[in-house]
C-alpha positions as CSV (number, residue, x, y, z in Angstrom):
1,X,0.1,-0.2,-0.2
2,X,1.3,3.3,-0.9
3,X,1.9,6.3,1.5
4,X,-1.1,8.2,-0.3
5,X,-3.5,5.4,0.7
6,X,-2.3,5.0,4.3
7,X,-2.6,8.8,4.6
8,X,-6.1,8.8,3.0
9,X,-7.4,5.7,5.1
10,X,-5.9,7.8,8.2
11,X,-8.2,10.6,7.0
12,X,-11.1,8.2,7.0
13,X,-10.7,7.1,9.8
14,X,-10.0,10.6,11.8
15,X,-14.1,11.7,10.9
16,X,-15.3,8.4,11.7
17,X,-13.8,9.1,15.2
18,X,-15.5,12.8,15.1
19,X,-18.4,12.0,14.2
20,X,-19.0,9.1,16.1
21,X,-18.5,10.8,19.1
22,X,-21.1,13.1,18.1
23,X,-23.5,10.5,18.2
24,X,-22.2,9.0,21.2
25,X,-22.8,12.4,22.7
26,X,-26.5,12.7,21.0
27,X,-27.0,9.6,22.5
28,X,-26.2,10.5,26.1
29,X,-28.3,13.7,25.5
30,X,-31.5,12.0,24.3
31,X,-31.4,9.5,27.1
32,X,-31.4,12.0,29.8
33,X,-33.6,13.9,28.4
34,X,-37.1,13.9,30.1
35,X,-40.1,15.5,28.3
36,X,-42.1,15.9,31.6
37,X,-38.9,17.5,33.8
38,X,-38.3,19.2,30.1
39,X,-35.0,21.4,29.9
40,X,-33.4,21.3,33.8
41,X,-30.4,22.0,35.1
42,X,-29.3,18.8,35.4
43,X,-29.9,18.0,31.7
44,X,-28.0,21.0,30.9
45,X,-24.9,19.8,32.5
46,X,-25.0,16.9,30.7
47,X,-25.1,18.2,27.1
48,X,-22.0,20.5,28.6
49,X,-20.1,17.6,29.8
50,X,-20.8,15.6,26.2
51,X,-20.2,18.9,23.9
52,X,-16.6,18.7,26.4
53,X,-15.8,15.6,25.8
54,X,-16.2,15.9,22.1
55,X,-14.0,18.7,22.2
56,X,-11.6,17.5,23.8
57,X,-11.9,14.1,21.7
58,X,-11.3,16.2,18.8
59,X,-8.1,18.1,19.9
60,X,-6.8,14.5,21.3
61,X,-7.3,13.8,17.7
62,X,-5.8,16.1,16.0
63,X,-2.7,16.3,18.6
64,X,-2.4,12.7,17.3
65,X,-2.6,13.3,13.6
66,X,0.2,16.2,13.6
67,X,2.4,13.8,15.6
68,X,1.5,11.4,12.8
69,X,2.5,14.0,10.2
70,X,5.7,14.8,11.8
71,X,6.7,11.1,11.7
72,X,5.9,10.4,8.5
73,X,8.0,13.7,7.2
74,X,10.6,12.9,9.7
75,X,10.6,9.6,7.8
76,X,10.8,11.3,4.4
77,X,13.9,13.3,5.7
78,X,15.6,10.6,7.0
79,X,15.3,8.6,3.8
80,X,16.1,11.4,2.2
81,X,19.2,11.8,3.8
82,X,20.4,8.0,3.9
83,X,19.6,8.2,0.0
84,X,22.3,11.2,-0.2
85,X,24.7,9.5,2.3
86,X,24.9,6.5,-0.6
87,X,25.3,8.8,-3.5
88,X,28.1,10.4,-1.8
89,X,29.5,7.3,-0.4
90,X,29.4,5.9,-4.1
91,X,31.2,9.3,-5.2
92,X,34.0,8.9,-2.9
93,X,34.8,5.2,-3.5
94,X,34.6,6.0,-7.0
95,X,37.5,8.7,-6.2
96,X,39.4,6.4,-4.3
97,X,39.5,4.5,-7.0
98,X,40.3,6.9,-9.9
99,X,43.3,8.0,-7.2
100,X,44.5,4.9,-6.7
101,X,44.7,4.1,-10.7
102,X,46.3,7.7,-11.1
103,X,48.9,6.2,-8.6
104,X,48.9,3.6,-10.4
105,X,49.5,4.9,-13.4
106,X,52.1,7.3,-12.2
107,X,54.1,4.3,-10.7
108,X,54.3,2.9,-13.7
109,X,54.6,5.8,-16.0
110,X,57.7,6.9,-13.8
111,X,59.1,3.3,-14.2
112,X,58.4,2.9,-18.0
113,X,60.6,6.4,-18.1
114,X,63.6,4.9,-15.9
115,X,63.8,1.7,-18.7
116,X,63.4,3.6,-21.2
117,X,66.2,6.1,-20.4
118,X,67.9,2.9,-19.6
119,X,67.8,1.7,-22.9
120,X,69.0,4.7,-24.8
121,X,72.7,3.5,-25.8
122,X,75.9,5.4,-28.0
123,X,79.3,7.0,-26.7
124,X,79.3,9.2,-29.6
125,X,76.6,11.9,-30.6
126,X,75.5,9.9,-33.6
127,X,74.8,7.1,-32.2
128,X,73.1,8.3,-28.8
129,X,70.7,10.4,-31.4
130,X,70.2,7.4,-33.2
131,X,69.4,5.1,-30.1
132,X,67.1,7.9,-29.1
133,X,65.0,7.8,-32.5
134,X,64.9,4.3,-32.5
135,X,63.1,3.8,-28.7
136,X,60.3,6.7,-29.8
137,X,60.3,4.7,-33.0
138,X,59.0,1.6,-31.3
139,X,57.5,3.1,-28.5
140,X,55.1,5.8,-30.3
141,X,55.7,4.8,-33.7
142,X,57.7,7.5,-35.2
143,X,57.2,8.2,-38.5
144,X,60.3,10.5,-38.7
145,X,62.7,12.2,-36.9
146,X,64.6,15.7,-37.0
147,X,67.1,17.4,-34.7
148,X,68.4,20.8,-34.6
149,X,70.5,22.2,-32.7
150,X,71.8,25.9,-32.1
151,X,75.3,27.0,-33.6
152,X,77.6,29.8,-32.6
153,X,75.9,32.2,-35.2
154,X,72.4,31.5,-33.2
155,X,71.1,30.0,-36.1
156,X,69.3,26.4,-35.4
157,X,70.5,23.5,-37.9
158,X,69.7,20.2,-38.5
159,X,72.6,17.6,-36.8
160,X,70.6,14.5,-37.2
161,X,67.2,12.7,-38.7
162,X,64.9,9.7,-38.8
163,X,63.7,8.2,-41.8
164,X,64.2,11.8,-43.5
165,X,64.8,11.3,-47.1
166,X,64.3,14.9,-48.4
167,X,66.6,16.6,-50.4
168,X,67.0,19.8,-48.6
169,X,70.1,18.9,-46.8
170,X,70.5,22.3,-45.3
171,X,67.3,22.9,-43.0
172,X,67.2,26.1,-40.6
173,X,66.1,28.9,-38.9
174,X,66.1,31.0,-36.3
175,X,64.1,31.7,-32.8
176,X,60.9,33.0,-33.8
177,X,60.6,32.0,-37.2
178,X,58.3,29.1,-38.4
179,X,56.8,26.9,-35.9
180,X,60.2,25.3,-34.9
181,X,61.5,28.7,-34.1
182,X,58.8,29.8,-31.9
183,X,58.7,26.4,-30.0
184,X,62.2,27.1,-29.5
185,X,61.4,31.2,-28.6
186,X,58.7,29.8,-26.4
187,X,60.7,26.7,-24.7
188,X,57.4,24.7,-24.4
189,X,56.2,21.6,-26.5
190,X,53.8,21.9,-29.4
191,X,51.4,19.3,-30.6
192,X,49.6,19.6,-33.7
193,X,46.9,16.5,-34.7
194,X,45.7,15.9,-37.8
195,X,48.4,17.5,-39.8
196,X,46.4,18.5,-43.1
197,X,47.5,21.3,-44.2
198,X,50.7,21.2,-46.5
199,X,52.3,24.1,-45.5
200,X,52.2,23.6,-42.1
201,X,54.2,20.4,-43.4
202,X,56.5,22.1,-44.5
203,X,56.8,25.3,-42.3
204,X,57.6,22.9,-39.3
205,X,60.7,20.9,-42.0
206,X,59.5,17.9,-42.1
207,X,59.8,17.7,-45.9
208,X,56.9,16.6,-48.4
209,X,55.7,13.5,-46.6
210,X,52.1,14.1,-44.6
211,X,52.3,13.0,-41.2
212,X,49.2,12.1,-38.7
213,X,50.6,14.8,-35.7
214,X,53.7,16.5,-35.4
215,X,55.1,16.9,-32.1
216,X,57.7,19.5,-31.4
217,X,60.0,19.3,-27.8
218,X,62.8,21.8,-27.5
219,X,65.9,20.7,-24.8
220,X,65.2,21.8,-21.2
221,X,66.1,25.7,-21.0
222,X,69.7,25.7,-19.4
223,X,70.2,29.4,-18.5
224,X,67.3,31.3,-20.5
225,X,68.2,29.4,-23.9
226,X,67.0,27.1,-25.8
227,X,69.6,25.0,-27.4
228,X,68.0,22.5,-29.2
229,X,64.6,20.9,-30.4
230,X,63.4,17.3,-31.7
231,X,60.4,17.8,-34.3
232,X,58.8,14.3,-34.1
233,X,56.0,13.2,-36.8
234,X,54.4,10.3,-35.7
235,X,51.7,8.0,-37.8
236,X,48.8,8.3,-34.9
237,X,47.6,11.0,-32.6
238,X,49.5,11.0,-29.3
239,X,46.9,11.4,-26.5
240,X,48.2,13.9,-23.3
241,X,49.8,10.8,-21.7
242,X,51.7,9.7,-24.3
243,X,53.1,13.8,-25.0
244,X,53.7,13.8,-21.4
245,X,55.6,10.7,-21.1
246,X,57.6,11.9,-24.5
247,X,58.3,15.4,-23.2
248,X,59.8,13.7,-19.9
249,X,62.2,11.2,-22.0
250,X,63.3,13.6,-24.0
251,X,63.7,16.3,-21.5
252,X,66.0,13.3,-19.7
253,X,68.2,12.3,-22.5
254,X,69.0,16.2,-24.0
255,X,70.9,16.8,-21.4
256,X,73.1,13.8,-22.6
257,X,72.7,14.8,-26.1
258,X,74.0,18.5,-25.0
259,X,77.3,16.9,-23.4
260,X,78.0,14.9,-26.4
261,X,77.3,17.5,-29.2
């Protein structure tokens, strides 16, 4: 039975009790009435007593009804609070699980970073950079890679490459020119997804081949000066976690690259 039906039955019972009280009072008054004596004082007293009992009964019913309504409202409030508590507990458990997963992902990413850095081999500059390109190709599906480094005349020139077959051997730029120059100037990585414009590819220096995404990662700044930048072209998009790990990996190996240059 629903709560609305329960409340309706309670109202009917309340009205029945009031009606019965009036019938009972009327019965008392009829029994106490004597036609021969008429309306005596004692008869008036009986009628007043019956009316008083009716008033008392109605008042008591009203008090009980108010208490019932109060309890019903309290139960509804408690139920609403319990439901809200369950929802909050569910959200809290989800947040704990998400936080734990983030901690696991962070630990895994840190361990993977250390493993990748340890795989980069080579005592000479060229072999060390080639090892870096090979690892990026294996882990992130690198299609092309270029390394530009600052020369004594402050011009950035291509010093190493991966799977690059353009006839333009003397690629160079200065800070502020093209996409590479902007990245050098700002000192922050730049990611370009869904590369469709040939001008973007040419301006960034990857030649005529059309990659799916391009990630330009500068060396960590040394004395407020960026000394090198990688331009990496991929056959697939990179999500945020992949870009973050690649940027951290590049930053770690760039220290050795500058030492070996």
